[in-house]
MITORTI-162858 format. One record per atom (N, C-alpha, C): residue number from 1; residue in one letter; atom name; x, y, z. Coordinates in nm, 3 decimals, always signed. Layout:
BEGIN
     n   res   atom        c1        c2        c3
   NUM     a     CA         X         Y         Z
...
% end
This chain:
BEGIN
     n   res   atom        c1        c2        c3
     1     x      N    +4.144   +16.579    +8.301
     1     x     CA    +4.206   +16.617    +8.170
     1     x      C    +4.337   +16.532    +8.152
     2     x      N    +4.341   +16.447    +8.085
     2     x     CA    +4.481   +16.405    +8.065
     2     x      C    +4.567   +16.436    +7.894
     3     x      N    +4.681   +16.430    +7.930
     3     x     CA    +4.777   +16.488    +7.826
     3     x      C    +4.880   +16.389    +7.782
     4     x      N    +4.837   +16.354    +7.682
     4     x     CA    +4.937   +16.269    +7.603
     4     x      C    +5.048   +16.265    +7.508
     5     x      N    +5.174   +16.298    +7.542
     5     x     CA    +5.311   +16.344    +7.482
     5     x      C    +5.315   +16.238    +7.358
     6     x      N    +5.327   +16.362    +7.256
     6     x     CA    +5.376   +16.258    +7.111
     6     x      C    +5.448   +16.308    +7.027
     7     x      N    +5.508   +16.231    +6.972
     7     x     CA    +5.625   +16.317    +6.906
     7     x      C    +5.657   +16.264    +6.790
     8     x      N    +5.653   +16.391    +6.654
     8     x     CA    +5.702   +16.301    +6.565
     8     x      C    +5.835   +16.325    +6.472
     9     x      N    +5.873   +16.194    +6.399
     9     x     CA    +6.019   +16.227    +6.353
     9     x      C    +6.010   +16.322    +6.272
    10     x      N    +5.921   +16.410    +6.227
    10     x     CA    +5.976   +16.556    +6.116
    10     x      C    +6.083   +16.667    +6.167
    11     x      N    +6.135   +16.629    +6.299
    11     x     CA    +6.213   +16.780    +6.368
    11     x      C    +6.137   +16.824    +6.446
    12     x      N    +6.012   +16.730    +6.561
    12     x     CA    +5.918   +16.823    +6.576
    12     x      C    +5.955   +16.837    +6.754
    13     x      N    +5.937   +16.909    +6.820
    13     x     CA    +6.011   +16.882    +7.002
    13     x      C    +5.810   +16.802    +7.038
    14     x      N    +5.869   +16.719    +7.145
    14     x     CA    +5.761   +16.601    +7.176
    14     x      C    +5.686   +16.705    +7.243
    15     x      N    +5.694   +16.773    +7.262
    15     x     CA    +5.608   +16.916    +7.366
    15     x      C    +5.480   +16.986    +7.280
    16     x      N    +5.558   +16.995    +7.111
    16     x     CA    +5.457   +17.052    +7.055
    16     x      C    +5.359   +17.009    +6.970
    17     x      N    +5.397   +16.835    +7.002
    17     x     CA    +5.282   +16.784    +6.971
    17     x      C    +5.149   +16.731    +7.105
    18     x      N    +5.081   +16.815    +7.136
    18     x     CA    +5.022   +16.791    +7.259
    18     x      C    +4.867   +16.695    +7.212
    19     x      N    +4.834   +16.631    +7.286
    19     x     CA    +4.704   +16.574    +7.300
    19     x      C    +4.617   +16.560    +7.418
    20     x      N    +4.482   +16.636    +7.401
    20     x     CA    +4.474   +16.671    +7.508
    20     x      C    +4.285   +16.614    +7.487
    21     x      N    +4.263   +16.520    +7.577
    21     x     CA    +4.159   +16.444    +7.562
    21     x      C    +4.091   +16.500    +7.635
    22     x      N    +3.933   +16.498    +7.580
    22     x     CA    +3.827   +16.612    +7.661
    22     x      C    +3.697   +16.518    +7.622
    23     x      N    +3.574   +16.551    +7.737
    23     x     CA    +3.510   +16.440    +7.694
    23     x      C    +3.440   +16.419    +7.580
    24     x      N    +3.501   +16.521    +7.471
    24     x     CA    +3.438   +16.482    +7.314
    24     x      C    +3.451   +16.365    +7.277
    25     x      N    +3.654   +16.347    +7.319
    25     x     CA    +3.688   +16.217    +7.287
    25     x      C    +3.759   +16.084    +7.313
    26     x      N    +3.692   +16.025    +7.268
    26     x     CA    +3.735   +15.877    +7.357
    26     x      C    +3.902   +15.846    +7.395
    27     x      N    +3.910   +15.826    +7.527
    27     x     CA    +4.012   +15.827    +7.555
    27     x      C    +4.087   +15.637    +7.500
    28     x      N    +4.018   +15.554    +7.514
    28     x     CA    +4.023   +15.470    +7.427
    28     x      C    +4.093   +15.436    +7.290
    29     x      N    +4.012   +15.540    +7.190
    29     x     CA    +3.976   +15.584    +7.079
    29     x      C    +4.118   +15.582    +7.015
    30     x      N    +4.138   +15.743    +7.109
    30     x     CA    +4.295   +15.793    +7.112
    30     x      C    +4.371   +15.682    +7.153
    31     x      N    +4.443   +15.580    +7.249
    31     x     CA    +4.512   +15.558    +7.276
    31     x      C    +4.540   +15.435    +7.203
    32     x      N    +4.415   +15.362    +7.148
    32     x     CA    +4.409   +15.240    +7.060
    32     x      C    +4.497   +15.312    +6.895
    33     x      N    +4.421   +15.433    +6.858
    33     x     CA    +4.503   +15.511    +6.706
    33     x      C    +4.649   +15.515    +6.774
    34     x      N    +4.706   +15.605    +6.870
    34     x     CA    +4.837   +15.598    +6.890
    34     x      C    +4.934   +15.499    +6.878
    35     x      N    +4.862   +15.405    +6.963
    35     x     CA    +4.948   +15.330    +6.989
    35     x      C    +5.004   +15.193    +6.850
    36     x      N    +4.854   +15.233    +6.746
    36     x     CA    +4.948   +15.175    +6.656
    36     x      C    +5.014   +15.236    +6.556
    37     x      N    +4.959   +15.375    +6.549
    37     x     CA    +5.082   +15.435    +6.500
    37     x      C    +5.234   +15.440    +6.560
    38     x      N    +5.215   +15.396    +6.697
    38     x     CA    +5.368   +15.377    +6.713
    38     x      C    +5.418   +15.293    +6.648
    39     x      N    +5.369   +15.146    +6.652
    39     x     CA    +5.375   +15.013    +6.654
    39     x      C    +5.465   +15.018    +6.522
    40     x      N    +5.358   +15.105    +6.409
    40     x     CA    +5.429   +15.158    +6.279
    40     x      C    +5.603   +15.157    +6.238
    41     x      N    +5.618   +15.267    +6.385
    41     x     CA    +5.698   +15.303    +6.407
    41     x      C    +5.720   +15.491    +6.375
    42     x      N    +5.558   +15.495    +6.262
    42     x     CA    +5.538   +15.653    +6.284
    42     x      C    +5.621   +15.762    +6.390
    43     x      N    +5.576   +15.724    +6.489
    43     x     CA    +5.549   +15.839    +6.608
    43     x      C    +5.680   +15.719    +6.684
    44     x      N    +5.795   +15.831    +6.756
    44     x     CA    +5.899   +15.802    +6.815
    44     x      C    +5.887   +15.770    +6.955
    45     x      N    +5.737   +15.780    +7.036
    45     x     CA    +5.717   +15.742    +7.172
    45     x      C    +5.635   +15.670    +7.196
    46     x      N    +5.547   +15.562    +7.255
    46     x     CA    +5.468   +15.453    +7.215
    46     x      C    +5.357   +15.534    +7.380
    47     x      N    +5.238   +15.493    +7.400
    47     x     CA    +5.150   +15.436    +7.490
    47     x      C    +5.128   +15.325    +7.520
    48     x      N    +5.089   +15.301    +7.684
    48     x     CA    +5.023   +15.183    +7.658
    48     x      C    +4.943   +15.148    +7.611
    49     x      N    +4.893   +15.031    +7.598
    49     x     CA    +4.774   +15.024    +7.559
    49     x      C    +4.658   +15.065    +7.635
    50     x      N    +4.540   +15.053    +7.549
    50     x     CA    +4.455   +15.000    +7.607
    50     x      C    +4.318   +14.907    +7.548
    51     x      N    +4.378   +14.810    +7.490
    51     x     CA    +4.312   +14.666    +7.518
    51     x      C    +4.433   +14.563    +7.482
    52     x      N    +4.385   +14.444    +7.557
    52     x     CA    +4.464   +14.377    +7.557
    52     x      C    +4.529   +14.288    +7.445
    53     x      N    +4.551   +14.348    +7.312
    53     x     CA    +4.578   +14.301    +7.162
    53     x      C    +4.676   +14.444    +7.166
    54     x      N    +4.666   +14.529    +7.231
    54     x     CA    +4.725   +14.644    +7.191
    54     x      C    +4.859   +14.649    +7.265
    55     x      N    +4.842   +14.586    +7.398
    55     x     CA    +4.898   +14.581    +7.490
    55     x      C    +5.001   +14.441    +7.495
    56     x      N    +4.996   +14.379    +7.416
    56     x     CA    +5.105   +14.313    +7.347
    56     x      C    +5.215   +14.327    +7.301
    57     x      N    +5.178   +14.383    +7.249
    57     x     CA    +5.299   +14.507    +7.127
    57     x      C    +5.409   +14.591    +7.246
    58     x      N    +5.315   +14.625    +7.357
    58     x     CA    +5.388   +14.718    +7.441
    58     x      C    +5.533   +14.615    +7.445
    59     x      N    +5.498   +14.516    +7.472
    59     x     CA    +5.680   +14.386    +7.535
    59     x      C    +5.746   +14.404    +7.438
    60     x      N    +5.717   +14.391    +7.307
    60     x     CA    +5.828   +14.405    +7.187
    60     x      C    +5.883   +14.559    +7.229
    61     x      N    +5.837   +14.681    +7.270
    61     x     CA    +5.938   +14.769    +7.272
    61     x      C    +6.086   +14.731    +7.358
    62     x      N    +6.146   +14.807    +7.355
    62     x     CA    +6.327   +14.798    +7.345
    62     x      C    +6.351   +14.912    +7.424
    63     x      N    +6.250   +14.972    +7.505
    63     x     CA    +6.299   +15.107    +7.544
    63     x      C    +6.264   +15.129    +7.704
    64     x      N    +6.256   +15.132    +7.778
    64     x     CA    +6.242   +15.169    +7.920
    64     x      C    +6.123   +15.350    +7.946
    65     x      N    +6.035   +15.292    +7.995
    65     x     CA    +5.889   +15.342    +8.016
    65     x      C    +5.934   +15.455    +8.172
    66     x      N    +5.946   +15.569    +8.094
    66     x     CA    +6.013   +15.704    +8.188
    66     x      C    +5.793   +15.750    +8.273
    67     x      N    +5.814   +15.683    +8.410
    67     x     CA    +5.658   +15.765    +8.422
    67     x      C    +5.620   +15.839    +8.562
    68     x      N    +5.612   +15.942    +8.468
    68     x     CA    +5.620   +16.104    +8.555
    68     x      C    +5.482   +16.099    +8.616
    69     x      N    +5.502   +16.071    +8.743
    69     x     CA    +5.329   +16.090    +8.855
    69     x      C    +5.313   +16.208    +8.908
    70     x      N    +5.217   +16.263    +8.891
    70     x     CA    +5.215   +16.407    +8.931
    70     x      C    +5.060   +16.458    +8.967
    71     x      N    +5.056   +16.553    +9.009
    71     x     CA    +4.898   +16.590    +9.049
    71     x      C    +4.922   +16.777    +8.993
    72     x      N    +4.786   +16.810    +8.965
    72     x     CA    +4.788   +16.952    +8.872
    72     x      C    +4.837   +17.060    +9.008
    73     x      N    +4.818   +17.016    +9.137
    73     x     CA    +4.832   +17.117    +9.244
    73     x      C    +4.941   +17.110    +9.311
    74     x      N    +5.025   +16.994    +9.269
    74     x     CA    +5.164   +16.973    +9.298
    74     x      C    +5.252   +17.097    +9.295
    75     x      N    +5.274   +17.239    +9.342
    75     x     CA    +5.398   +17.286    +9.323
    75     x      C    +5.522   +17.191    +9.278
    76     x      N    +5.613   +17.155    +9.343
    76     x     CA    +5.727   +17.067    +9.303
    76     x      C    +5.720   +16.986    +9.167
    77     x      N    +5.585   +16.951    +9.150
    77     x     CA    +5.528   +16.890    +9.010
    77     x      C    +5.568   +16.984    +8.889
    78     x      N    +5.556   +17.061    +8.893
    78     x     CA    +5.550   +17.182    +8.832
    78     x      C    +5.688   +17.233    +8.785
    79     x      N    +5.735   +17.235    +8.896
    79     x     CA    +5.919   +17.277    +8.881
    79     x      C    +5.940   +17.169    +8.824
    80     x      N    +5.940   +17.083    +8.820
    80     x     CA    +6.030   +16.981    +8.780
    80     x      C    +6.004   +16.930    +8.678
    81     x      N    +5.851   +16.970    +8.645
    81     x     CA    +5.781   +16.965    +8.487
    81     x      C    +5.914   +17.087    +8.390
    82     x      N    +5.899   +17.222    +8.442
    82     x     CA    +5.954   +17.327    +8.353
    82     x      C    +6.106   +17.324    +8.383
    83     x      N    +6.160   +17.301    +8.513
    83     x     CA    +6.285   +17.357    +8.520
    83     x      C    +6.380   +17.226    +8.417
    84     x      N    +6.328   +17.054    +8.442
    84     x     CA    +6.414   +16.931    +8.403
    84     x      C    +6.341   +16.858    +8.334
    85     x      N    +6.224   +16.808    +8.332
    85     x     CA    +6.178   +16.744    +8.184
    85     x      C    +6.132   +16.774    +8.085
    86     x      N    +6.092   +16.904    +8.106
    86     x     CA    +6.064   +16.982    +7.940
    86     x      C    +6.186   +16.978    +7.877
    87     x      N    +6.310   +17.062    +7.970
    87     x     CA    +6.405   +17.087    +7.870
    87     x      C    +6.483   +16.922    +7.807
    88     x      N    +6.447   +16.834    +7.889
    88     x     CA    +6.506   +16.709    +7.866
    88     x      C    +6.415   +16.695    +7.753
    89     x      N    +6.279   +16.669    +7.723
    89     x     CA    +6.251   +16.634    +7.607
    89     x      C    +6.242   +16.688    +7.496
    90     x      N    +6.265   +16.829    +7.519
    90     x     CA    +6.286   +16.920    +7.416
    90     x      C    +6.394   +16.867    +7.333
    91     x      N    +6.522   +16.846    +7.413
    91     x     CA    +6.685   +16.849    +7.345
    91     x      C    +6.614   +16.732    +7.267
    92     x      N    +6.545   +16.617    +7.264
    92     x     CA    +6.528   +16.550    +7.150
    92     x      C    +6.672   +16.428    +7.166
    93     x      N    +6.752   +16.469    +7.254
    93     x     CA    +6.821   +16.313    +7.299
    93     x      C    +6.774   +16.224    +7.435
    94     x      N    +6.689   +16.197    +7.358
    94     x     CA    +6.647   +16.087    +7.510
    94     x      C    +6.503   +16.020    +7.368
    95     x      N    +6.436   +16.086    +7.253
    95     x     CA    +6.368   +16.039    +7.212
    95     x      C    +6.336   +15.907    +7.142
    96     x      N    +6.444   +15.844    +7.098
    96     x     CA    +6.487   +15.738    +7.055
    96     x      C    +6.528   +15.609    +7.192
    97     x      N    +6.532   +15.692    +7.297
    97     x     CA    +6.607   +15.581    +7.412
    97     x      C    +6.501   +15.542    +7.507
    98     x      N    +6.375   +15.616    +7.518
    98     x     CA    +6.267   +15.615    +7.646
    98     x      C    +6.167   +15.647    +7.550
    99     x      N    +6.032   +15.631    +7.635
    99     x     CA    +5.935   +15.641    +7.630
    99     x      C    +5.855   +15.694    +7.745
   100     x      N    +5.783   +15.817    +7.681
   100     x     CA    +5.804   +15.917    +7.836
   100     x      C    +5.658   +15.932    +7.907
   101     x      N    +5.585   +15.912    +8.000
   101     x     CA    +5.440   +15.915    +8.007
   101     x      C    +5.410   +15.995    +8.176
   102     x      N    +5.333   +16.050    +8.137
   102     x     CA    +5.270   +16.163    +8.258
   102     x      C    +5.162   +16.064    +8.324
   103     x      N    +5.150   +16.082    +8.439
   103     x     CA    +5.045   +15.932    +8.509
   103     x      C    +5.003   +16.108    +8.596
   104     x      N    +4.867   +16.170    +8.557
   104     x     CA    +4.797   +16.272    +8.632
   104     x      C    +4.750   +16.196    +8.781
   105     x      N    +4.779   +16.210    +8.897
   105     x     CA    +4.654   +16.148    +9.021
   105     x      C    +4.537   +16.210    +9.012
   106     x      N    +4.532   +16.357    +9.013
   106     x     CA    +4.396   +16.367    +9.031
   106     x      C    +4.324   +16.411    +8.838
   107     x      N    +4.349   +16.335    +8.797
   107     x     CA    +4.313   +16.307    +8.650
   107     x      C    +4.149   +16.263    +8.686
   108     x      N    +4.050   +16.352    +8.608
   108     x     CA    +3.953   +16.228    +8.607
   108     x      C    +3.925   +16.142    +8.492
   109     x      N    +4.003   +16.129    +8.408
   109     x     CA    +4.009   +16.073    +8.294
   109     x      C    +4.056   +15.938    +8.342
   110     x      N    +4.001   +15.784    +8.267
   110     x     CA    +4.049   +15.678    +8.337
   110     x      C    +4.193   +15.654    +8.215
   111     x      N    +4.303   +15.580    +8.261
   111     x     CA    +4.447   +15.528    +8.202
   111     x      C    +4.422   +15.385    +8.227
   112     x      N    +4.512   +15.342    +8.083
   112     x     CA    +4.527   +15.157    +8.071
   112     x      C    +4.616   +15.133    +8.183
   113     x      N    +4.583   +14.974    +8.244
   113     x     CA    +4.643   +14.978    +8.314
   113     x      C    +4.793   +14.870    +8.254
   114     x      N    +4.840   +14.806    +8.364
   114     x     CA    +4.920   +14.712    +8.298
   114     x      C    +4.878   +14.611    +8.211
   115     x      N    +4.760   +14.593    +8.225
   115     x     CA    +4.706   +14.447    +8.167
   115     x      C    +4.607   +14.517    +8.057
   116     x      N    +4.584   +14.598    +8.008
   116     x     CA    +4.519   +14.714    +7.918
   116     x      C    +4.360   +14.740    +7.961
   117     x      N    +4.348   +14.728    +8.084
   117     x     CA    +4.233   +14.772    +8.113
   117     x      C    +4.195   +14.872    +8.192
   118     x      N    +4.095   +14.982    +8.154
   118     x     CA    +4.108   +15.140    +8.193
   118     x      C    +4.112   +15.152    +8.344
   119     x      N    +4.151   +15.195    +8.406
   119     x     CA    +4.139   +15.257    +8.611
   119     x      C    +4.140   +15.383    +8.579
   120     x      N    +4.135   +15.410    +8.721
   120     x     CA    +4.159   +15.546    +8.741
   120     x      C    +4.311   +15.578    +8.795
   121     x      N    +4.374   +15.679    +8.769
   121     x     CA    +4.488   +15.696    +8.809
   121     x      C    +4.516   +15.679    +8.922
   122     x      N    +4.430   +15.708    +9.043
   122     x     CA    +4.457   +15.682    +9.161
   122     x      C    +4.517   +15.516    +9.197
   123     x      N    +4.399   +15.460    +9.104
   123     x     CA    +4.422   +15.335    +9.109
   123     x      C    +4.558   +15.241    +9.046
   124     x      N    +4.617   +15.300    +8.957
   124     x     CA    +4.706   +15.252    +8.901
   124     x      C    +4.857   +15.359    +8.975
   125     x      N    +4.818   +15.425    +9.067
   125     x     CA    +4.948   +15.491    +9.137
   125     x      C    +4.975   +15.360    +9.242
   126     x      N    +4.828   +15.339    +9.307
   126     x     CA    +4.825   +15.225    +9.426
   126     x      C    +4.916   +15.125    +9.405
   127     x      N    +4.908   +15.060    +9.259
   127     x     CA    +4.913   +14.941    +9.172
   127     x      C    +5.054   +14.917    +9.182
   128     x      N    +5.154   +15.091    +9.158
   128     x     CA    +5.261   +15.110    +9.151
   128     x      C    +5.315   +15.160    +9.306
   129     x      N    +5.252   +15.166    +9.390
   129     x     CA    +5.309   +15.198    +9.508
   129     x      C    +5.388   +15.322    +9.524
   130     x      N    +5.283   +15.431    +9.467
   130     x     CA    +5.335   +15.543    +9.431
   130     x      C    +5.305   +15.625    +9.556
   131     x      N    +5.321   +15.694    +9.637
   131     x     CA    +5.268   +15.799    +9.758
   131     x      C    +5.296   +15.888    +9.741
   132     x      N    +5.425   +15.954    +9.653
   132     x     CA    +5.414   +16.130    +9.686
   132     x      C    +5.428   +16.151    +9.551
   133     x      N    +5.391   +16.253    +9.527
   133     x     CA    +5.434   +16.320    +9.364
   133     x      C    +5.527   +16.445    +9.432
   134     x      N    +5.612   +16.469    +9.311
   134     x     CA    +5.673   +16.415    +9.232
   134     x      C    +5.745   +16.232    +9.198
   135     x      N    +5.692   +16.199    +9.099
   135     x     CA    +5.760   +16.022    +9.105
   135     x      C    +5.767   +16.014    +8.984
   136     x      N    +5.913   +15.960    +8.965
   136     x     CA    +5.935   +15.946    +8.848
   136     x      C    +5.969   +15.737    +8.839
   137     x      N    +5.904   +15.707    +8.768
   137     x     CA    +5.947   +15.528    +8.761
   137     x      C    +6.010   +15.516    +8.645
   138     x      N    +6.128   +15.417    +8.650
   138     x     CA    +6.151   +15.339    +8.529
   138     x      C    +6.113   +15.225    +8.509
   139     x      N    +6.026   +15.190    +8.440
   139     x     CA    +5.970   +15.055    +8.405
   139     x      C    +6.036   +14.964    +8.230
   140     x      N    +6.015   +14.859    +8.284
   140     x     CA    +6.059   +14.775    +8.167
   140     x      C    +5.904   +14.773    +8.084
   141     x      N    +5.896   +14.644    +7.997
   141     x     CA    +5.775   +14.638    +7.946
   141     x      C    +5.664   +14.520    +8.007
   142     x      N    +5.721   +14.480    +8.129
   142     x     CA    +5.673   +14.389    +8.178
   142     x      C    +5.645   +14.458    +8.352
   143     x      N    +5.677   +14.597    +8.314
   143     x     CA    +5.641   +14.699    +8.442
   143     x      C    +5.713   +14.653    +8.570
   144     x      N    +5.787   +14.632    +8.541
   144     x     CA    +5.896   +14.618    +8.663
   144     x      C    +6.057   +14.715    +8.683
   145     x      N    +6.033   +14.743    +8.747
   145     x     CA    +6.137   +14.891    +8.803
   145     x      C    +6.281   +14.843    +8.745
   146     x      N    +6.397   +14.919    +8.627
   146     x     CA    +6.452   +14.895    +8.641
   146     x      C    +6.602   +14.959    +8.635
   147     x      N    +6.545   +15.082    +8.727
   147     x     CA    +6.594   +15.206    +8.854
   147     x      C    +6.527   +15.184    +8.959
   148     x      N    +6.613   +15.288    +9.010
   148     x     CA    +6.552   +15.338    +9.162
   148     x      C    +6.433   +15.444    +9.116
   149     x      N    +6.306   +15.448    +9.155
   149     x     CA    +6.245   +15.595    +9.110
   149     x      C    +6.336   +15.656    +9.231
   150     x      N    +6.268   +15.779    +9.126
   150     x     CA    +6.287   +15.918    +9.229
   150     x      C    +6.186   +16.011    +9.238
   151     x      N    +6.210   +15.990    +9.409
   151     x     CA    +6.107   +16.049    +9.474
   151     x      C    +6.126   +16.238    +9.523
   152     x      N    +6.012   +16.296    +9.487
   152     x     CA    +6.016   +16.455    +9.545
   152     x      C    +6.143   +16.462    +9.421
   153     x      N    +6.126   +16.655    +9.448
   153     x     CA    +6.255   +16.720    +9.376
   153     x      C    +6.270   +16.886    +9.453
   154     x      N    +6.391   +16.869    +9.459
   154     x     CA    +6.458   +16.937    +9.527
   154     x      C    +6.596   +17.022    +9.404
   155     x      N    +6.554   +17.136    +9.402
   155     x     CA    +6.643   +17.233    +9.302
   155     x      C    +6.733   +17.233    +9.309
   156     x      N    +6.843   +17.164    +9.222
   156     x     CA    +6.942   +17.166    +9.229
   156     x      C    +6.989   +17.099    +9.087
   157     x      N    +7.167   +17.174    +9.104
   157     x     CA    +7.224   +17.156    +8.959
   157     x      C    +7.236   +16.977    +8.957
   158     x      N    +7.239   +16.909    +9.047
   158     x     CA    +7.254   +16.781    +9.044
   158     x      C    +7.140   +16.660    +8.960
   159     x      N    +7.024   +16.747    +9.001
   159     x     CA    +6.921   +16.622    +8.985
   159     x      C    +6.903   +16.593    +8.820
   160     x      N    +6.923   +16.673    +8.679
   160     x     CA    +6.959   +16.666    +8.613
   160     x      C    +7.033   +16.598    +8.574
   161     x      N    +7.136   +16.565    +8.638
   161     x     CA    +7.272   +16.485    +8.583
   161     x      C    +7.229   +16.343    +8.699
   162     x      N    +7.142   +16.327    +8.783
   162     x     CA    +7.098   +16.200    +8.864
   162     x      C    +6.986   +16.176    +8.746
   163     x      N    +6.877   +16.230    +8.700
   163     x     CA    +6.801   +16.143    +8.584
   163     x      C    +6.859   +16.135    +8.492
   164     x      N    +6.989   +16.191    +8.450
   164     x     CA    +6.952   +16.120    +8.314
   164     x      C    +7.102   +15.994    +8.363
   165     x      N    +7.194   +15.940    +8.478
   165     x     CA    +7.260   +15.886    +8.480
   165     x      C    +7.134   +15.719    +8.531
   166     x      N    +7.031   +15.773    +8.592
   166     x     CA    +6.871   +15.670    +8.593
   166     x      C    +6.878   +15.636    +8.464
   167     x      N    +6.868   +15.742    +8.348
   167     x     CA    +6.772   +15.684    +8.246
   167     x      C    +6.892   +15.635    +8.162
   168     x      N    +7.043   +15.610    +8.196
   168     x     CA    +7.108   +15.575    +8.126
   168     x      C    +7.105   +15.387    +8.149
   169     x      N    +7.082   +15.414    +8.313
   169     x     CA    +7.096   +15.268    +8.400
   169     x      C    +6.952   +15.216    +8.361
   170     x      N    +6.852   +15.231    +8.340
   170     x     CA    +6.781   +15.177    +8.264
   170     x      C    +6.799   +15.141    +8.120
   171     x      N    +6.814   +15.229    +8.027
   171     x     CA    +6.850   +15.178    +7.911
   171     x      C    +6.931   +15.055    +7.890
   172     x      N    +7.027   +15.070    +7.993
   172     x     CA    +7.148   +14.964    +7.981
   172     x      C    +7.080   +14.823    +8.027
   173     x      N    +6.959   +14.834    +8.199
   173     x     CA    +6.911   +14.743    +8.193
   173     x      C    +6.830   +14.669    +8.083
   174     x      N    +6.754   +14.755    +8.017
   174     x     CA    +6.647   +14.688    +7.895
   174     x      C    +6.767   +14.634    +7.776
   175     x      N    +6.882   +14.681    +7.727
   175     x     CA    +6.926   +14.635    +7.575
   175     x      C    +7.029   +14.489    +7.675
   176     x      N    +7.076   +14.486    +7.868
   176     x     CA    +7.132   +14.366    +7.871
   176     x      C    +7.016   +14.258    +7.873
   177     x      N    +6.890   +14.284    +7.901
   177     x     CA    +6.814   +14.216    +7.939
   177     x      C    +6.761   +14.136    +7.776
   178     x      N    +6.773   +14.225    +7.664
   178     x     CA    +6.741   +14.192    +7.548
   178     x      C    +6.831   +14.113    +7.469
   179     x      N    +6.931   +14.108    +7.485
   179     x     CA    +7.084   +14.007    +7.460
   179     x      C    +7.057   +13.928    +7.506
   180     x      N    +7.010   +13.888    +7.629
   180     x     CA    +6.980   +13.764    +7.758
   180     x      C    +6.904   +13.672    +7.689
   181     x      N    +6.806   +13.696    +7.626
   181     x     CA    +6.671   +13.631    +7.575
   181     x      C    +6.752   +13.579    +7.410
% end
């Protein structure tokens, strides 16, 4: 089961609008619909495209993608999500600054890779050279890492600070790259 986080601009938390793909729903159709809505500005977060045409739109986004790589049976993944990521997303402070996505490695649902092809989550993780969970990646529209990845999670009052600093650095890198073009 793949969960895609979507937030609407009408004062809703990103976590209140959670789409769950089931065998009755086509992942490609849901991704294409959401990505089209994202391109129209209706959604405040965007998804990687499921087709080449929609994938080209992703390059126009001027936000870093924070990719959270997790497993359903990972205790530290659950802790990171509950203690850090959920509060971060609920705050709404990063809605206009980042695109947040979760890649669940032990999911059976296929996901759109960087070229718009549907692949297994484990294939995507191999392409990203992710070996441990949880891992947070900070990517640009060309899927280049903007800041050092954060691997693992230790309960610490400093983790949230380091995450905010890394997001800030990724946003600055995107802004710098867009002004240089």
